[in-house]
C-alpha positions as CSV (number, residue, x, y, z in Angstrom):
1,M,-7.4,3.5,13.7
2,L,-5.6,0.1,13.0
3,S,-1.9,-0.7,13.7
4,K,0.5,-1.0,10.7
5,E,1.1,-4.6,11.6
6,I,-2.7,-5.3,11.6
7,M,-2.8,-3.7,7.9
8,K,0.4,-5.7,6.7
9,K,-1.8,-8.3,7.9
10,L,-4.6,-7.5,5.5
11,L,-2.4,-7.2,2.7
12,G,-1.3,-10.8,3.3
13,I,-4.8,-11.9,4.0
14,A,-5.6,-10.7,0.9
15,K,-2.5,-11.9,-1.5
16,G,-3.2,-15.6,0.7
17,S,-7.3,-15.8,-0.1
18,I,-6.2,-15.1,-3.9
19,N,-3.3,-17.8,-4.2
20,Y,-5.7,-20.1,-2.0
21,Y,-8.4,-19.7,-4.4
22,F,-5.9,-20.6,-7.6
23,R,-5.6,-23.6,-5.6
24,M,-9.1,-24.1,-4.4
25,K,-11.6,-22.6,-6.2
26,D,-13.1,-20.7,-2.6
27,V,-12.3,-18.4,-0.4
28,P,-10.4,-19.9,2.4
29,T,-11.9,-20.2,6.1
30,V,-9.8,-17.2,8.1
31,E,-9.5,-16.9,11.7
32,E,-11.7,-13.8,13.1
33,Y,-10.1,-10.2,13.9
34,G,-13.0,-10.1,16.7
35,E,-14.1,-7.0,15.0
36,R,-16.8,-6.4,11.9
37,L,-15.5,-3.6,9.7
38,A,-16.1,-2.6,6.0
39,T,-13.4,-3.4,3.4
40,F,-12.2,-2.8,0.4
41,V,-9.9,-4.8,-2.1
42,T,-8.6,-3.0,-5.3
43,L,-6.0,-4.9,-7.3
44,T,-4.4,-2.3,-10.1
45,K,-1.9,-4.4,-12.9
46,N,0.5,-1.8,-14.3
47,G,-1.1,1.1,-12.4
48,E,-4.3,0.4,-14.4
49,L,-7.5,-0.8,-12.3
50,R,-7.7,-4.8,-12.7
51,G,-10.9,-5.7,-9.8
52,C,-12.2,-3.7,-7.2
53,I,-14.7,-5.1,-4.8
54,G,-15.6,-4.2,-1.2
55,S,-18.7,-3.4,1.1
56,I,-19.9,0.0,2.5
57,E,-21.3,-1.1,5.4
58,P,-19.6,-3.8,7.9
59,H,-21.3,-7.4,8.3
60,Q,-18.7,-9.9,9.1
61,D,-15.4,-10.0,10.6
62,L,-12.7,-7.5,9.1
63,Y,-10.2,-10.8,8.3
64,R,-13.1,-12.6,6.9
65,D,-14.1,-9.6,4.4
66,V,-10.7,-8.9,3.6
67,A,-10.5,-12.6,2.5
68,A,-13.7,-12.6,0.5
69,N,-13.2,-9.3,-1.2
70,A,-9.5,-9.9,-2.3
71,V,-11.0,-13.2,-4.3
72,N,-14.2,-11.4,-5.4
73,A,-11.8,-8.6,-6.9
74,A,-10.0,-10.8,-8.1
75,F,-12.3,-13.5,-9.8
76,F,-15.4,-11.9,-9.9
77,D,-15.7,-8.1,-10.5
78,P,-18.1,-8.3,-13.5
79,R,-15.9,-5.6,-15.5
80,F,-12.9,-7.9,-15.9
81,P,-11.8,-11.3,-16.6
82,P,-11.1,-13.8,-13.8
83,L,-7.2,-13.2,-12.7
84,N,-4.5,-15.1,-14.2
85,Q,-1.8,-16.5,-12.6
86,N,0.8,-15.2,-14.6
87,E,-0.9,-11.8,-13.9
88,T,-0.3,-11.3,-10.2
89,K,4.0,-10.4,-10.7
90,D,2.3,-7.3,-11.8
91,L,-0.1,-6.5,-9.5
92,E,-0.5,-4.3,-6.9
93,I,-3.1,-5.0,-4.0
94,E,-4.8,-2.0,-1.8
95,V,-6.9,-2.8,1.1
96,S,-9.4,0.0,2.5
97,V,-10.8,0.0,5.5
98,L,-13.6,2.1,6.4
99,T,-15.0,4.3,8.8
100,P,-19.0,3.9,9.3
101,K,-20.7,6.0,6.8
102,K,-22.5,9.1,7.4
103,L,-25.3,11.1,6.3
104,F,-24.3,15.2,5.4
105,K,-27.1,17.1,6.7
106,G,-26.0,20.3,5.0
107,S,-26.8,22.2,2.1
108,T,-25.4,21.7,-1.5
109,D,-22.9,24.1,-1.3
110,E,-21.9,23.3,2.1
111,W,-21.5,19.4,0.6
112,I,-19.4,20.8,-2.1
113,K,-17.5,22.7,0.0
114,F,-17.0,19.8,2.8
115,I,-16.0,17.0,0.0
116,E,-13.4,19.7,-1.6
117,E,-11.9,20.3,1.5
118,K,-11.7,16.4,3.5
119,K,-11.8,14.2,0.2
120,P,-14.0,11.8,1.7
121,G,-15.6,8.5,0.5
122,V,-18.6,9.2,-1.0
123,V,-22.2,7.3,-1.1
124,I,-25.3,8.8,-2.9
125,D,-28.7,7.3,-2.6
126,Y,-31.6,7.9,-4.2
127,K,-35.0,6.1,-4.9
128,G,-33.1,2.9,-4.5
129,F,-30.4,3.8,-6.7
130,R,-27.2,4.1,-5.0
131,A,-23.5,4.3,-5.5
132,T,-19.9,4.7,-4.0
133,F,-16.8,6.1,-5.1
134,L,-13.7,5.4,-2.8
135,P,-11.6,8.5,-1.5
136,D,-8.5,7.3,-4.0
137,V,-11.4,8.7,-7.3
138,W,-10.6,11.9,-6.0
139,K,-6.9,11.4,-8.0
140,Q,-8.8,10.5,-11.0
141,I,-11.7,13.4,-10.8
142,P,-10.7,15.8,-8.4
143,S,-13.4,18.4,-9.3
144,P,-16.0,18.1,-6.6
145,F,-19.0,18.9,-9.7
146,E,-17.3,16.4,-11.8
147,F,-16.7,13.7,-9.0
148,M,-20.3,14.0,-7.8
149,A,-21.8,13.8,-12.0
150,H,-19.6,10.9,-12.2
151,L,-20.9,9.1,-9.4
152,S,-24.5,10.1,-10.6
153,L,-24.1,8.1,-13.5
154,K,-22.3,5.2,-12.1
155,A,-25.6,4.9,-9.8
156,G,-27.5,4.7,-13.0
157,L,-29.1,8.0,-12.6
158,P,-28.7,11.3,-14.4
159,P,-25.3,13.4,-13.8
160,N,-27.3,16.1,-11.9
161,A,-29.1,13.8,-9.1
162,W,-26.3,13.8,-6.5
163,V,-28.5,17.2,-5.7
164,M,-31.2,15.4,-4.7
165,A,-30.1,12.2,-3.3
166,D,-29.1,11.2,0.3
167,K,-25.3,12.0,1.1
168,Y,-23.2,10.1,2.8
169,F,-19.1,9.8,3.1
170,Y,-16.7,7.8,5.2
171,F,-13.1,7.6,5.6
172,T,-10.6,5.1,4.6
173,Q,-7.4,4.1,6.3
174,T,-5.3,2.5,3.6
175,I,-2.3,-0.2,2.6
176,A,-1.1,-1.2,-0.8
177,D,2.0,-2.8,-1.8
178,E,3.5,-4.6,-5.2
179,W,2.3,-8.5,-4.8
180,N,6.0,-9.6,-4.4
181,N,6.7,-7.2,-1.8
182,I,3.5,-8.7,0.6
183,E,4.2,-11.5,2.8
184,E,2.0,-14.1,2.2
185,V,-0.6,-14.9,5.0
186,F,-1.1,-18.9,3.9
187,F,-3.7,-21.1,3.8
188,P,-3.1,-24.5,3.6
């Protein structure tokens, strides 16, 4: 569990990285936290998704992962056009730090009971097709069967493919705030 101060700093790194990209068209060089952790950065504008990019597996330092994911969510999420600087006033940034994913080894019924109760983030992997939903998706899709069907579709699979897939779960520590409330980590 990361401290409240570190979590607030992650929001500042995300905001600072986006502003740096507006100026320099690059991801800033960020100091190291000293631990590799997987993160997602989600941007919403007026309550609607505006970009979301992240990694399930830790592959770089925490601070650097947040900086890269913030820039990618703002400018390179293929579902959206690049962020325009005028949009930032209506933006909210959310940073999620993921626990390591764990393979679930129980039955289908046990899986449904587990995810309905715990509401974790979920990854499915079936014959090279893979997809994930962060725990926040439970707010939009509260039914475990619908949740899994939508995740299968996201992976490019039929809605019931999740039954045969390897199922992984993870939890997140999340912080979010409106753009104007976030104390930016400035990168010259």
